[in-house]
VOPAGU-2260 file (C-alpha; in pm, 1 decimal, decimal comma):
REM VOPAGU-2260
SITE   aa  ch    i         X         Y         Z
SITE  MET   A    0    1609,1   -2724,0   -5376,9
SITE  LYS   A    1    1553,1   -2966,0   -5092,4
SITE  THR   A    2    1235,3   -2934,2   -4886,9
SITE  PRO   A    3    1305,4   -3033,4   -4525,4
SITE  GLU   A    4    1080,6   -3259,0   -4328,8
SITE  ALA   A    5     950,8   -3131,6   -3995,7
SITE  GLY   A    6    1168,0   -3261,3   -3715,0
SITE  ASP   A    7    1486,2   -3295,7   -3925,7
SITE  ALA   A    8    1800,7   -3224,5   -3724,3
SITE  ILE   A    9    1939,1   -2872,9   -3747,8
SITE  ALA   A   10    2310,2   -2804,6   -3753,8
SITE  ALA   A   11    2367,5   -2567,0   -3466,1
SITE  ALA   A   12    2616,9   -2281,7   -3451,4
SITE  PRO   A   13    2943,2   -2365,7   -3272,4
SITE  ARG   A   14    2873,6   -2138,3   -2973,1
SITE  ARG   A   15    2751,1   -2299,4   -2651,1
SITE  GLY   A   16    2518,6   -2189,2   -2376,2
SITE  PRO   A   17    2202,2   -2293,6   -2192,9
SITE  LEU   A   18    1992,0   -2237,5   -2508,7
SITE  HIS   A   19    2231,4   -2426,2   -2735,9
SITE  GLY   A   20    2029,0   -2607,8   -3001,7
SITE  LEU   A   21    1736,2   -2362,0   -2995,3
SITE  VAL   A   22    1677,6   -2213,6   -3340,9
SITE  VAL   A   23    1521,1   -1866,9   -3357,3
SITE  LEU   A   24    1399,0   -1688,2   -3669,0
SITE  ASP   A   25    1422,1   -1311,6   -3617,2
SITE  ILE   A   26    1198,1   -1106,0   -3849,0
SITE  THR   A   27    1235,1    -780,7   -3657,4
SITE  ARG   A   28    1388,0    -438,0   -3684,9
SITE  VAL   A   29    1491,6    -142,1   -3467,5
SITE  VAL   A   30    1512,9    -250,0   -3095,0
SITE  ALA   A   31    1187,6    -408,0   -2968,4
SITE  GLY   A   32    1242,7    -745,0   -3129,8
SITE  PRO   A   33    1612,7    -746,2   -3220,7
SITE  TYR   A   34    1705,9    -706,4   -2853,2
SITE  CYS   A   35    1473,4    -992,8   -2755,4
SITE  SER   A   36    1632,4   -1235,2   -3000,9
SITE  MET   A   37    1981,1   -1110,4   -2907,6
SITE  ILE   A   38    1919,4   -1203,2   -2544,5
SITE  LEU   A   39    1841,0   -1553,8   -2667,3
SITE  ALA   A   40    2155,5   -1547,2   -2882,3
SITE  ASP   A   41    2369,2   -1438,2   -2585,4
SITE  LEU   A   42    2235,6   -1744,6   -2404,5
SITE  GLY   A   43    2341,9   -1976,6   -2685,6
SITE  ALA   A   44    2046,6   -1991,5   -2924,7
SITE  ARG   A   45    2110,1   -1994,7   -3297,1
SITE  VAL   A   46    1941,5   -1674,5   -3414,9
SITE  ILE   A   47    1886,8   -1613,9   -3785,6
SITE  LYS   A   48    1807,4   -1252,0   -3869,2
SITE  ILE   A   49    1584,6   -1231,6   -4175,6
SITE  GLU   A   50    1584,9    -904,0   -4370,1
SITE  HIS   A   51    1425,3    -793,7   -4696,1
SITE  PRO   A   52    1701,9    -794,2   -4961,2
SITE  ASP   A   53    1617,2    -439,1   -5074,5
SITE  ASP   A   54    1484,7    -297,8   -4746,3
SITE  PRO   A   55    1692,7    -427,3   -4453,8
SITE  ASP   A   56    1667,5    -314,7   -4091,9
SITE  TYR   A   57    1689,3      64,9   -4120,1
SITE  VAL   A   58    1872,3      84,5   -3786,7
SITE  ARG   A   59    2178,1      -4,8   -3995,8
SITE  GLY   A   60    2170,6     366,2   -4079,9
SITE  PHE   A   61    2164,7     485,7   -3716,9
SITE  PRO   A   62    2477,3     654,2   -3570,6
SITE  PRO   A   63    2737,8     619,9   -3434,6
SITE  PHE   A   64    2941,4     440,8   -3699,8
SITE  VAL   A   65    3277,2     273,1   -3731,2
SITE  GLY   A   66    3442,6     306,3   -4070,7
SITE  GLU   A   67    3376,8     556,5   -4346,0
SITE  GLY   A   68    3160,5     593,9   -4654,3
SITE  ASP   A   69    2987,5     288,2   -4794,9
SITE  ASP   A   70    3197,0      65,5   -4568,7
SITE  ARG   A   71    3073,2     217,4   -4243,4
SITE  PHE   A   72    2892,7      -3,5   -3990,0
SITE  SER   A   73    2637,0     110,6   -3732,0
SITE  ALA   A   74    2744,0      56,0   -3372,0
SITE  PHE   A   75    2378,8     100,8   -3272,4
SITE  PHE   A   76    2283,3    -192,2   -3496,5
SITE  ALA   A   77    2578,9    -394,3   -3371,3
SITE  GLN   A   78    2473,1    -356,0   -3008,5
SITE  TYR   A   79    2134,4    -523,2   -3066,6
SITE  ASN   A   80    2222,6    -788,2   -3324,2
SITE  ARG   A   81    2537,6    -962,1   -3205,8
SITE  HIS   A   82    2581,3   -1336,6   -3255,6
SITE  LYS   A   83    2314,2   -1348,5   -3527,1
SITE  GLU   A   84    2340,7   -1503,8   -3870,6
SITE  GLY   A   85    2205,2   -1275,7   -4140,1
SITE  ILE   A   86    1997,7   -1389,2   -4436,8
SITE  THR   A   87    1768,7   -1212,6   -4682,9
SITE  LEU   A   88    1415,6   -1315,4   -4776,5
SITE  ASN   A   89    1137,2   -1133,0   -4961,2
SITE  LEU   A   90     802,5   -1219,0   -4802,6
SITE  LYS   A   91     618,2   -1033,1   -5078,1
SITE  HIS   A   92     734,0   -1304,9   -5318,4
SITE  GLU   A   93     546,6   -1636,5   -5319,8
SITE  ALA   A   94     873,6   -1829,2   -5327,6
SITE  GLY   A   95     994,2   -1623,1   -5031,6
SITE  ARG   A   96     687,8   -1716,7   -4828,4
SITE  GLU   A   97     744,3   -2080,2   -4913,6
SITE  LEU   A   98    1105,5   -2055,6   -4798,1
SITE  LEU   A   99     993,2   -1905,2   -4467,8
SITE  LYS   A  100     756,3   -2197,1   -4411,7
SITE  GLN   A  101    1042,3   -2437,0   -4475,4
SITE  LEU   A  102    1260,3   -2249,6   -4226,3
SITE  VAL   A  103     977,6   -2254,0   -3972,1
SITE  ALA   A  104     959,0   -2631,6   -4005,3
SITE  ARG   A  105    1318,5   -2641,2   -3881,1
SITE  ALA   A  106    1289,4   -2372,4   -3610,5
SITE  ASP   A  107    1174,5   -2351,4   -3249,4
SITE  VAL   A  108    1093,6   -1980,8   -3220,6
SITE  LEU   A  109     994,1   -1695,9   -3451,0
SITE  VAL   A  110    1005,8   -1334,1   -3334,0
SITE  GLU   A  111     840,2   -1052,5   -3529,4
SITE  ASN   A  112     751,4    -692,8   -3449,3
SITE  PHE   A  113     525,1    -589,6   -3735,4
SITE  ARG   A  114     196,3    -415,1   -3678,0
SITE  PRO   A  115     -74,4    -678,8   -3611,6
SITE  GLY   A  116    -211,8    -825,0   -3934,1
SITE  THR   A  117     102,9    -768,1   -4140,7
SITE  MET   A  118     223,7   -1127,8   -4133,0
SITE  GLU   A  119    -130,7   -1242,3   -4215,7
SITE  ARG   A  120    -133,8   -1014,9   -4521,8
SITE  PHE   A  121     189,7   -1177,2   -4631,1
SITE  GLY   A  122      17,7   -1514,8   -4593,9
SITE  VAL   A  123     248,6   -1632,1   -4314,9
SITE  GLY   A  124      57,5   -1541,7   -3999,1
SITE  TYR   A  125      64,8   -1742,8   -3680,3
SITE  ASP   A  126    -216,8   -1981,1   -3774,9
SITE  THR   A  127     -48,0   -2063,5   -4105,3
SITE  LEU   A  128     293,2   -2120,5   -3948,8
SITE  ARG   A  129     148,7   -2319,8   -3659,3
SITE  ALA   A  130       8,7   -2563,4   -3914,3
SITE  VAL   A  131     361,5   -2604,5   -4051,6
SITE  ASN   A  132     519,1   -2656,6   -3708,5
SITE  PRO   A  133     283,2   -2715,3   -3411,9
SITE  LYS   A  134     572,8   -2670,6   -3165,7
SITE  LEU   A  135     652,8   -2321,2   -3293,8
SITE  VAL   A  136     673,8   -2046,4   -3031,7
SITE  TYR   A  137     565,4   -1731,4   -3213,7
SITE  ALA   A  138     651,6   -1403,8   -3037,7
SITE  ALA   A  139     472,3   -1093,0   -3161,4
SITE  ILE   A  140     589,2    -759,2   -3018,1
SITE  SER   A  141     378,9    -456,4   -3108,9
SITE  GLY   A  142     271,2    -117,0   -2985,3
SITE  PHE   A  143     -70,5    -217,9   -2853,5
SITE  GLY   A  144     -91,3    -597,3   -2874,2
SITE  GLN   A  145    -269,2    -841,3   -3101,5
SITE  THR   A  146    -616,0    -779,2   -2953,5
SITE  GLY   A  147    -821,0    -483,8   -2831,1
SITE  PRO   A  148    -967,1    -174,6   -2999,3
SITE  ASN   A  149    -626,6      -7,5   -3052,8
SITE  ALA   A  150    -440,8    -313,3   -3179,9
SITE  LEU   A  151    -387,3    -176,8   -3532,9
SITE  ARG   A  152    -244,0     156,1   -3425,5
SITE  PRO   A  153     122,9     215,9   -3509,2
SITE  GLY   A  154     350,0     224,5   -3208,0
SITE  PHE   A  155     696,7     344,0   -3116,0
SITE  ASP   A  156     879,7     363,1   -2785,9
SITE  ASN   A  157     722,5     700,0   -2711,3
SITE  SER   A  158     379,1     554,3   -2783,3
SITE  GLY   A  159     432,8     303,3   -2503,4
SITE  GLN   A  160     562,8     567,8   -2263,7
SITE  ALA   A  161     267,0     792,9   -2342,8
SITE  THR   A  162     -15,3     538,9   -2329,6
SITE  GLY   A  163     127,2     323,4   -2050,0
SITE  GLY   A  164     121,7     613,2   -1803,8
SITE  LEU   A  165     495,4     647,8   -1747,5
SITE  TRP   A  166     538,9     972,5   -1940,0
SITE  SER   A  167     275,6    1146,8   -1726,8
SITE  MET   A  168     464,0    1048,2   -1410,4
SITE  ASN   A  169     813,4    1156,4   -1513,1
SITE  GLY   A  170     968,4    1499,2   -1464,7
SITE  TYR   A  171     898,3    1771,0   -1208,5
SITE  PRO   A  172     565,2    1873,6   -1052,7
SITE  ASP   A  173     586,6    2235,0   -1174,3
SITE  ARG   A  174     672,0    2146,5   -1535,0
SITE  THR   A  175     524,2    1948,7   -1821,5
SITE  PRO   A  176     589,8    1571,3   -1806,1
SITE  VAL   A  177     918,2    1443,2   -1952,4
SITE  ARG   A  178     973,8    1116,7   -2135,9
SITE  VAL   A  179    1211,1     870,8   -1970,8
SITE  GLY   A  180    1550,7     939,4   -2123,6
SITE  THR   A  181    1591,3     601,0   -2289,0
SITE  ILE   A  182    1378,3     371,5   -2504,8
SITE  ILE   A  183    1216,5     203,3   -2208,4
SITE  GLY   A  184     900,8     120,6   -2405,3
SITE  ASP   A  185    1106,2     -85,8   -2648,5
SITE  VAL   A  186    1332,2    -237,1   -2386,0
SITE  SER   A  187    1056,3    -334,4   -2142,1
SITE  ALA   A  188     861,8    -506,1   -2421,0
SITE  THR   A  189    1180,8    -686,8   -2521,7
SITE  LEU   A  190    1242,0    -820,5   -2172,2
SITE  PHE   A  191     884,7    -938,7   -2119,0
SITE  ALA   A  192     890,5   -1102,2   -2462,8
SITE  ALA   A  193    1211,5   -1289,4   -2381,3
SITE  ILE   A  194    1056,3   -1418,7   -2057,5
SITE  GLY   A  195     744,2   -1523,1   -2247,8
SITE  VAL   A  196     946,3   -1702,8   -2513,5
SITE  LEU   A  197    1140,7   -1902,9   -2256,1
SITE  ALA   A  198     819,9   -1999,9   -2075,2
SITE  ALA   A  199     652,8   -2103,2   -2401,2
SITE  VAL   A  200     958,4   -2302,5   -2512,2
SITE  ARG   A  201     951,0   -2490,8   -2183,1
SITE  GLU   A  202     582,1   -2568,7   -2236,6
SITE  ALA   A  203     644,9   -2678,0   -2596,6
SITE  GLU   A  204     917,5   -2914,9   -2482,1
SITE  ARG   A  205     680,3   -3062,4   -2226,0
SITE  THR   A  206     364,6   -3090,7   -2438,3
SITE  GLY   A  207     473,4   -3065,9   -2801,0
SITE  GLN   A  208     251,7   -2758,9   -2847,1
SITE  GLY   A  209     377,7   -2411,4   -2923,4
SITE  GLN   A  210     184,3   -2088,8   -2876,2
SITE  MET   A  211     180,8   -1716,7   -2947,6
SITE  VAL   A  212     360,2   -1479,8   -2710,0
SITE  ASP   A  213     176,1   -1146,5   -2743,3
SITE  VAL   A  214     359,5    -849,9   -2583,9
SITE  SER   A  215     268,9    -484,3   -2630,4
SITE  GLN   A  216     477,6    -179,8   -2547,2
SITE  GLN   A  217     179,4     -19,7   -2372,8
SITE  ASP   A  218     128,1    -324,1   -2148,3
SITE  ALA   A  219     499,6    -350,1   -2073,8
SITE  VAL   A  220     527,8      16,3   -1973,9
SITE  LEU   A  221     215,6      -3,3   -1758,6
SITE  ALA   A  222     377,5    -290,0   -1568,2
SITE  LEU   A  223     666,6     -56,3   -1475,2
SITE  THR   A  224     456,7     209,3   -1302,2
SITE  GLU   A  225     520,7      77,0    -947,7
SITE  ASN   A  226     245,3     186,9    -708,5
SITE  ALA   A  227      57,2     419,2    -947,8
SITE  VAL   A  228    -218,2     170,6   -1034,6
SITE  VAL   A  229    -297,6      60,8    -679,4
SITE  LYS   A  230    -270,9     419,8    -557,1
SITE  TYR   A  231    -546,4     509,8    -801,3
SITE  THR   A  232    -766,5     202,4    -753,5
SITE  VAL   A  233    -744,5     220,8    -373,2
SITE  ASP   A  234    -712,8     594,1    -295,6
SITE  GLY   A  235    -832,1     754,1    -620,3
SITE  GLU   A  236    -503,6     945,4    -649,4
SITE  ILE   A  237    -354,4    1008,3    -994,3
SITE  ALA   A  238      24,5     983,0    -999,3
SITE  GLY   A  239     211,0    1281,3   -1139,2
SITE  PRO   A  240     571,1    1391,2   -1183,2
SITE  LEU   A  241     775,8    1379,7    -863,4
SITE  GLY   A  242    1116,7    1482,7    -991,7
SITE  ASN   A  243    1377,8    1286,2    -799,5
SITE  ASP   A  244    1147,9    1207,4    -509,1
SITE  HIS   A  245     975,3     880,8    -424,4
SITE  PRO   A  246     595,7     882,8    -385,5
SITE  PHE   A  247     620,9     823,1      -9,6
SITE  VAL   A  248     964,9     692,9      96,8
SITE  ARG   A  249    1185,4     967,9     249,6
SITE  PRO   A  250    1475,8    1039,8     244,8
SITE  TYR   A  251    1518,4     854,2     -82,6
SITE  GLY   A  252    1642,4    1042,6    -384,7
SITE  GLN   A  253    1904,8    1265,1    -541,2
SITE  PHE   A  254    2100,2    1515,2    -334,1
SITE  PRO   A  255    2364,7    1770,4    -440,5
SITE  CYS   A  256    2725,7    1739,6    -328,9
SITE  ARG   A  257    3044,9    1932,2    -400,3
SITE  ASP   A  258    3109,2    1790,2    -748,7
SITE  GLY   A  259    2772,9    1660,3    -860,1
SITE  HIS   A  260    2493,0    1453,3    -710,1
SITE  VAL   A  261    2447,5    1133,3    -515,0
SITE  PHE   A  262    2160,4     898,7    -449,7
SITE  PHE   A  263    2088,3     843,1     -80,2
SITE  GLY   A  264    1832,3     596,2      51,3
SITE  GLY   A  265    1881,3     581,1     427,0
SITE  TYR   A  266    1512,3     592,8     506,8
SITE  ASN   A  267    1439,4     308,7     750,6
SITE  ASP   A  268    1519,8     338,4    1120,0
SITE  LYS   A  269    1835,0     128,0    1108,9
SITE  LEU   A  270    1984,7     308,2     809,0
SITE  TRP   A  271    1881,9     650,3     937,6
SITE  ALA   A  272    2050,9     592,0    1273,0
SITE  LEU   A  273    2364,8     462,5    1104,2
SITE  SER   A  274    2372,6     764,2     871,2
SITE  CYS   A  275    2327,2    1011,0    1154,8
SITE  ARG   A  276    2626,1     864,3    1335,3
SITE  LYS   A  277    2846,9     843,4    1025,1
SITE  PHE   A  278    2780,5    1204,4     926,2
SITE  GLY   A  279    2831,0    1352,3    1271,8
SITE  THR   A  280    2477,6    1415,9    1397,8
SITE  PRO   A  281    2414,6    1125,4    1640,2
SITE  ASP   A  282    2174,0    1334,0    1849,8
SITE  LEU   A  283    1916,2    1318,2    1567,3
SITE  VAL   A  284    1868,4     945,0    1622,2
SITE  SER   A  285    1661,6    1017,5    1931,7
SITE  ASP   A  286    1504,9    1346,1    1816,6
SITE  PRO   A  287    1133,8    1293,6    1901,5
SITE  GLU   A  288    1014,6    1470,1    1586,4
SITE  ILE   A  289    1206,6    1250,1    1340,3
SITE  ASP   A  290    1301,1     935,9    1534,0
SITE  THR   A  291    1077,1     696,9    1338,6
SITE  MET   A  292    1037,5     613,1     972,5
SITE  ALA   A  293     668,8     707,9     979,4
SITE  LYS   A  294     751,2    1055,2    1107,3
SITE  ARG   A  295    1023,0    1108,2     845,1
SITE  PHE   A  296     782,2    1000,2     569,4
SITE  ASP   A  297     550,7    1291,6     652,5
SITE  PRO   A  298     600,2    1546,7     368,2
SITE  GLU   A  299     594,4    1853,2     593,1
SITE  VAL   A  300     830,2    1706,0     853,2
SITE  TYR   A  301    1062,3    1580,4     581,8
SITE  ALA   A  302    1082,5    1917,4     406,6
SITE  ARG   A  303    1134,0    2111,9     729,9
SITE  ARG   A  304    1356,4    1882,1     936,0
SITE  VAL   A  305    1501,1    1589,5     739,5
SITE  LYS   A  306    1591,4    1720,6     395,3
SITE  PRO   A  307    1801,5    2015,3     526,2
SITE  VAL   A  308    1997,9    1773,9     745,8
SITE  VAL   A  309    2078,6    1540,5     457,4
SITE  GLU   A  310    2172,0    1827,7     226,2
SITE  ASN   A  311    2407,3    1962,1     491,4
SITE  TRP   A  312    2573,8    1621,6     525,5
SITE  PHE   A  313    2658,5    1612,2     154,4
SITE  ARG   A  314    2706,4    1973,9      45,3
SITE  GLU   A  315    3079,2    2011,4     112,7
SITE  ARG   A  316    3185,0    1657,1      31,5
SITE  SER   A  317    3266,8    1503,7    -308,4
SITE  LYS   A  318    3100,7    1201,7    -462,5
SITE  ALA   A  319    3409,6     992,0    -396,6
SITE  GLU   A  320    3430,0    1103,3     -33,2
SITE  LEU   A  321    3065,2    1027,8      27,8
SITE  GLU   A  322    3085,4     682,7    -131,6
SITE  ALA   A  323    3391,9     607,1      79,4
SITE  MET   A  324    3213,3     718,5     397,4
SITE  ALA   A  325    2904,4     514,5     316,9
SITE  GLY   A  326    3108,7     206,8     229,9
SITE  ASP   A  327    2909,8    -115,6     246,3
SITE  ASP   A  328    2682,1      15,5     521,6
SITE  ILE   A  329    2460,4     286,7     370,7
SITE  PRO   A  330    2280,1     294,4      32,4
SITE  LEU   A  331    2463,5     593,9    -113,5
SITE  CYS   A  332    2617,2     613,9    -457,9
SITE  ALA   A  333    2728,7     872,9    -708,2
SITE  VAL   A  334    2494,1     976,4    -988,4
SITE  LYS   A  335    2728,3     885,8   -1273,9
SITE  ASN   A  336    2743,0    1000,5   -1633,4
SITE  ILE   A  337    2798,6     740,1   -1902,3
SITE  ARG   A  338    3174,8     800,2   -1913,5
SITE  GLU   A  339    3198,5     728,8   -1542,1
SITE  VAL   A  340    2987,8     416,5   -1586,5
SITE  VAL   A  341    3191,0     278,4   -1878,0
SITE  GLU   A  342    3514,7     341,3   -1687,2
SITE  ASP   A  343    3382,8     204,2   -1354,3
SITE  PRO   A  344    3611,1     -76,4   -1223,2
SITE  HIS   A  345    3308,2    -259,5   -1087,8
SITE  ILE   A  346    3141,5    -252,4   -1430,8
SITE  ALA   A  347    3465,3    -391,8   -1573,0
SITE  ALA   A  348    3473,4    -667,2   -1311,4
SITE  ARG   A  349    3116,4    -758,9   -1407,7
SITE  GLU   A  350    3217,3    -766,9   -1777,9
SITE  MET   A  351    2939,6    -525,4   -1863,8
SITE  ILE   A  352    3136,9    -344,3   -2133,9
SITE  VAL   A  353    3260,7    -570,3   -2412,8
SITE  ASP   A  354    3482,0    -469,5   -2703,8
SITE  VAL   A  355    3399,5    -620,3   -3040,4
SITE  ASP   A  356    3636,6    -583,8   -3335,1
SITE  TYR   A  357    3491,3    -520,6   -3680,1
SITE  PRO   A  358    3690,4    -468,8   -3999,9
SITE  GLN   A  359    3587,1    -102,3   -3975,4
SITE  GLY   A  360    3699,8     -56,8   -3613,8
SITE  ARG   A  361    3637,1    -152,1   -3252,7
SITE  ILE   A  362    3297,0    -106,7   -3086,0
SITE  GLY   A  363    3254,7    -104,5   -2709,9
SITE  MET   A  364    2900,1    -203,5   -2616,1
SITE  PHE   A  365    2709,7    -317,8   -2310,2
SITE  GLY   A  366    2744,2    -682,8   -2217,9
SITE  THR   A  367    2478,9    -909,3   -2071,9
SITE  PRO   A  368    2344,1    -861,2   -1719,3
SITE  ILE   A  369    2252,8   -1231,4   -1704,4
SITE  LYS   A  370    2526,5   -1406,4   -1508,7
SITE  LEU   A  371    2500,7   -1786,0   -1493,3
SITE  SER   A  372    2738,4   -1989,0   -1279,5
SITE  ARG   A  373    2776,2   -2289,9   -1509,6
SITE  THR   A  374    2654,2   -2221,9   -1864,6
SITE  GLN   A  375    2763,3   -1863,6   -1910,1
SITE  ALA   A  376    2606,0   -1623,8   -2154,8
SITE  GLN   A  377    2835,6   -1482,5   -2423,6
SITE  ALA   A  378    2813,5   -1112,2   -2496,7
SITE  SER   A  379    3106,3   -1050,3   -2729,4
SITE  GLY   A  380    3008,3   -1117,8   -3089,0
SITE  ARG   A  381    2955,5    -946,8   -3421,9
SITE  ALA   A  382    2630,1    -850,6   -3590,6
SITE  PRO   A  383    2591,0    -968,2   -3952,0
SITE  ASN   A  384    2603,7    -775,9   -4275,6
SITE  VAL   A  385    2288,2    -789,9   -4487,8
SITE  GLY   A  386    2254,0   -1147,0   -4614,7
SITE  GLN   A  387    2602,1   -1237,7   -4494,3
SITE  HIS   A  388    2506,3   -1597,4   -4412,3
SITE  ASN   A  389    2269,8   -1672,8   -4700,2
SITE  ALA   A  390    2486,0   -1950,0   -4841,8
SITE  GLU   A  391    2554,0   -2119,5   -4507,8
SITE  VAL   A  392    2201,6   -2099,8   -4363,4
SITE  TYR   A  393    2010,2   -2196,7   -4674,9
SITE  ALA   A  394    2248,4   -2485,6   -4742,5
SITE  ASP   A  395    2252,3   -2602,4   -4380,8
SITE  LEU   A  396    1882,1   -2580,5   -4301,6
SITE  LEU   A  397    1720,9   -2630,4   -4642,0
SITE  GLY   A  398    1986,0   -2802,1   -4853,8
SITE  ILE   A  399    1986,0   -2525,9   -5116,3
SITE  ASP   A  400    2301,6   -2536,6   -5328,7
SITE  ALA   A  401    2489,2   -2235,8   -5465,5
SITE  GLU   A  402    2332,9   -2255,3   -5810,9
SITE  SER   A  403    1978,5   -2265,6   -5673,9
SITE  LEU   A  404    2056,8   -1982,7   -5433,5
SITE  GLN   A  405    2182,0   -1769,0   -5720,2
SITE  ARG   A  406    1857,0   -1826,2   -5909,4
SITE  LEU   A  407    1659,8   -1722,6   -5601,9
SITE  LYS   A  408    1871,5   -1409,2   -5570,5
SITE  SER   A  409    1832,0   -1321,5   -5938,0
SITE  SER   A  410    1454,1   -1348,8   -5911,7
SITE  GLY   A  411    1442,8   -1121,9   -5603,3
SITE  VAL   A  412    1341,9   -1392,3   -5354,5
SITE  VAL   A  413    1653,7   -1356,5   -5137,5
């Protein structure tokens, strides 16, 4: 078994991109973590997903699946782990911890999403790994962060939505609050972590010093609450559920039409005047009760005068008719279900649905929203099987031959 020296060259994966040459060790599971490293992989980084040989990422068991029986593959897992190389490593084994240190000596970034203190209990916490590789960027994604009185609490997506304030603001005023209908606690933490990693990598390239990127789901969700914080600190008002309404901008929300609902946001004076003319009520432009944005923002005036007008504009028209009438002039669009989104020609033109072929079948998944003009991100790629790239990665990065790898496997290290 060859022990690499810090700074040895690393053989990069053949894909290209703006992060080509960046090596990322991914010790994460579920979404907050895997999605972060996948963003880096889409942008060209070489991402090595490290899983316990007997306890891999349990999202591999999440539906939907392609294939049947023992051969089935999770499309949910595939959507958050494309482009990655998969290896196994047992951090509870002393030899496994030593292998991780050797991998860290060859890497630029490590991403983990354990509860704070877990990596330290394994003996491979940030301080230990920083001593191995001072340039290491170590991203830790958790429910409540690495510091503070609640740091050791377990956290899930719903924990972030609940404690970051978003859950209390979502839903309708006359009902109990409703969680946001997607894992926004996980996803927001992922996005902030990816930004933090890129900033820290830039700093490491400039100074030779890495650092920890500490992102919590609670913090990330709190940062999504728009004007709720300043509304409280300035006016003492506690934000609550508003349904489909905006806290103060009107008209700006969801309105019913003949075959569903549309979003309409013609609230400023220019857009309001244009809308009045397009929908056949030009006299309202100069109506003294609603002729300015400030007047239309007034809740009582809006409910009595403005909302009925807008609802009347849309009631007998279809989503397609309304979008055609609005054209490129008015912010109006259909509220689409996921089938309509996946089949949207504009989504296709933006390459936001990519088809990836697996031996078990084809999976259509979302692409990358990051569009670069010169070094394009790549969104179409497979996720690995458990330990699929053990031989290649351990040979490439650490010089471990097949015989030595087999001994490590037999002893439960990989």
